[in-house]
C-alpha positions in Angstrom: -9.7 33.2 44.9 -8.5 33.5 48.5 -11.7 34.2 50.5 -10.7 34.0 54.2 -7.2 35.4 54.5 -6.2 36.8 57.9 -4.8 40.2 57.3 -2.9 42.5 59.7 -2.5 46.2 59.1 1.0 47.3 60.3 1.9 51.0 60.8 5.4 52.3 61.8 5.3 55.6 63.7 7.8 58.0 64.9 6.7 61.3 66.5 3.4 61.3 64.7 1.2 63.1 67.4 -0.1 65.3 64.7 -1.6 62.5 62.6 -1.9 59.3 64.6 -5.5 59.8 66.0 -7.0 60.6 62.6 -5.1 57.9 60.7 -5.9 55.2 63.1 -9.6 56.1 63.4 -9.8 55.7 59.6 -7.8 52.5 59.5 -10.0 50.9 62.1 -13.0 51.3 59.8 -11.5 48.6 57.6 -9.9 46.3 60.2 -9.7 45.6 63.9 -6.3 43.8 63.4 -3.9 46.7 63.6 -0.3 46.7 64.9 1.6 50.0 65.5 5.3 50.0 65.9 6.2 53.1 67.9 9.9 53.6 67.0 11.0 55.5 70.1 8.7 58.5 69.8 9.7 61.4 72.0 6.5 63.5 71.6 2.9 62.6 72.7 2.5 59.8 70.2 2.7 57.1 73.0 0.0 58.7 75.0 -2.3 59.0 71.9 -1.6 55.3 71.0 -2.8 54.3 74.5 -6.2 55.7 73.6 -6.6 53.6 70.5 -7.8 50.0 70.2 -4.6 48.7 68.5 -1.7 46.5 69.4 1.5 48.5 70.1 5.1 47.5 70.1 7.3 50.3 71.5 11.0 50.6 70.8 12.9 52.1 73.7 14.9 54.2 71.2 14.6 55.0 67.5 15.8 51.9 65.6 14.8 52.8 62.1 12.1 52.1 59.5 13.6 48.8 58.5 13.6 47.5 62.0 9.9 48.4 62.3 9.2 46.5 59.1 11.1 43.4 60.4 9.1 43.6 63.7 5.8 43.7 61.8 6.6 40.8 59.6 7.7 38.7 62.7 4.5 39.6 64.6 2.3 38.8 61.7 3.9 35.3 61.4 3.8 34.7 65.1 0.2 35.6 65.4 -0.9 33.5 62.5 -1.7 36.2 59.9 -1.7 35.3 56.2 -0.9 38.8 55.0 0.6 42.1 56.3 -0.5 45.4 54.8 1.9 48.2 55.8 1.2 51.9 55.5 2.6 55.2 56.9 1.0 57.3 59.6 1.7 60.8 58.2 -1.5 60.9 56.0 0.6 60.3 52.9 -1.1 56.9 52.5 -4.9 56.9 52.3 -6.6 54.3 54.5 -9.4 54.4 51.9 -7.1 52.4 49.6 -7.0 49.5 52.0 -10.0 47.7 50.3 -8.0 47.8 47.0 -5.2 45.8 48.6 -7.7 43.4 50.2 -9.2 42.8 46.8 -5.8 42.0 45.3 -5.2 39.7 48.2 -8.5 37.9 47.5 -7.5 37.5 43.8 -4.4 35.6 45.1 -2.1 36.3 42.2 0.9 37.8 43.9 3.1 37.5 47.0 3.9 41.2 47.2 1.4 43.9 46.3 3.2 47.2 46.1 1.6 50.6 46.0 2.9 52.9 43.3 2.6 56.7 43.3 3.7 56.8 39.7 1.8 54.0 38.0 -1.0 56.3 37.1 -1.5 60.1 37.6 -4.6 61.9 38.9 -5.4 65.6 39.2 -5.3 65.2 43.0 -1.6 64.1 43.1 0.9 66.3 44.8 4.2 67.3 43.3 7.0 65.3 44.9 10.2 67.1 46.2 12.6 67.2 43.2 15.4 65.3 44.9 13.1 62.5 46.1 11.6 62.0 42.7 15.0 61.9 41.0 16.4 59.4 43.5 13.3 57.2 43.3 13.5 57.2 39.5 17.2 56.4 39.4 17.1 53.7 42.0 13.9 52.2 40.5 15.5 52.1 37.0 18.6 50.3 38.3 16.6 47.8 40.3 14.5 47.0 37.2 17.6 46.6 35.0 19.5 44.4 37.5 16.6 42.3 38.7 14.5 42.1 35.5 11.6 43.9 37.1 9.2 46.5 35.9 8.6 48.6 39.0 7.5 52.2 38.8 8.0 53.0 42.5 10.6 51.2 44.5 10.2 53.2 47.7 6.4 53.3 48.5 5.7 51.8 51.9 2.1 51.1 51.2 2.4 47.3 50.5 0.8 44.0 51.2 3.1 41.0 52.0 2.2 37.3 51.9 3.7 36.1 55.2 4.4 32.6 54.0 6.4 33.8 51.1 8.3 36.3 53.2 9.4 33.5 55.6 12.0 32.7 53.0 13.7 36.1 53.4 16.4 37.1 55.9 15.9 40.8 56.3 18.2 42.7 58.7 18.5 46.2 57.3 17.2 48.7 59.9 17.1 52.0 58.0 15.3 53.6 55.1 17.4 51.4 52.8 15.3 48.4 53.8 13.5 48.3 50.4 16.9 47.8 48.6 17.4 44.5 50.5 13.8 43.5 50.2 13.5 43.8 46.5 16.8 41.8 45.9 15.7 39.0 48.2 12.2 39.0 46.8 13.5 38.3 43.4 16.2 35.8 44.6 13.4 33.8 46.3 11.0 33.9 43.4 8.3 36.1 45.0 5.5 37.3 42.6 5.4 41.0 42.6 2.5 43.3 41.5 2.0 47.0 41.6 -1.3 48.9 42.1 -1.7 52.7 41.9 -2.0 54.8 45.1 -2.3 58.5 45.3 0.8 60.6 45.4 0.6 62.7 48.6 3.4 64.9 50.2 2.3 66.7 53.4 5.8 67.5 54.5 8.3 67.8 51.6 11.0 68.9 54.0 10.8 66.0 56.3 14.1 64.8 57.6 15.7 61.4 56.8 18.1 61.9 59.7 21.8 62.9 59.7 23.8 62.5 56.5 20.8 61.0 54.6 19.3 64.5 54.4 22.0 65.1 51.7 20.6 63.6 48.5 24.0 62.5 47.3 24.7 60.6 50.5 21.2 59.2 50.4 21.5 57.7 47.0 25.0 56.4 47.7 23.6 54.7 50.8 20.7 53.1 48.9 23.1 51.8 46.2 25.5 50.4 48.6 22.8 48.3 50.3 21.4 47.2 47.0 24.8 46.3 45.5 25.9 44.4 48.6 22.6 42.4 48.6 22.8 41.7 44.9 26.4 40.3 45.2 25.4 38.2 48.3 22.3 36.7 46.4 24.0 36.6 43.0 23.6 32.9 42.4 19.8 33.2 42.5 19.5 36.4 40.5 19.5 37.2 36.7 23.0 37.1 35.1 23.1 40.8 34.5 22.3 41.6 38.1 26.0 41.9 39.1 27.1 43.5 35.9 29.8 46.1 36.7 29.5 45.7 40.4 32.9 44.0 41.1 34.6 47.1 39.6 33.1 49.3 42.4 34.7 49.7 45.8 31.8 48.0 47.5 31.6 45.3 44.9 35.3 44.5 45.0 35.2 43.9 48.7 32.2 41.6 48.4 33.5 39.7 45.4 36.8 39.1 47.2 34.9 37.8 50.2 32.8 35.5 48.1 35.8 34.1 46.3 37.5 33.4 49.6 34.4 31.6 50.8 34.4 29.5 47.6 38.0 28.4 48.1 
């Protein structure tokens, strides 16, 4: 059992003036080690963060969810933390669940502890937007089939990461497709993955992903492209079936050709 792990709570925010004070006041009940990445907010979020006893990194402009994740992992490593727990700041992740992640960290059986909104159902769960649930299910099924996993929720941002294990990864995807790169590299590098249930909450079902990603077809194509590129790039360290059928796709053909050229 890991008794004395040093844990950082990391929270990416973008225009969260409505929620930031309430969320941080609850998070600070569980830890004084809190890092907020303000991803170029243009509302009153920066002013409200200045009133909180938390560390803040501010992006001069909006750089994306994935970039915020990269920054939090780098900060945790630099400042000597053993684990990073990430959660959103829109009240869709309950700070009251932080002790459950801390208990799993103490049990010391995994390198990634991933919250799942679909692992178990409760009467308090909200109904997810139809397009988001369909995309999550389709992408999760494909990740499981290609990477030999048994995930139930591949997109939940409520996670705990063992920093030492994540040092093996080379993460550079800046957008909402960050989890696609992360899961592939986690498997390729032998990280132990565990899911725990978290409550399914949707406060703003019409929230924008930005630009073309608001179109569900464009969004799932974007996720698949990132996943497929990363699978092909990491193929030598993945299950044999991971690349099945990918070289016949447009994206896969380009990558397979590039890899063959490198090999020769």
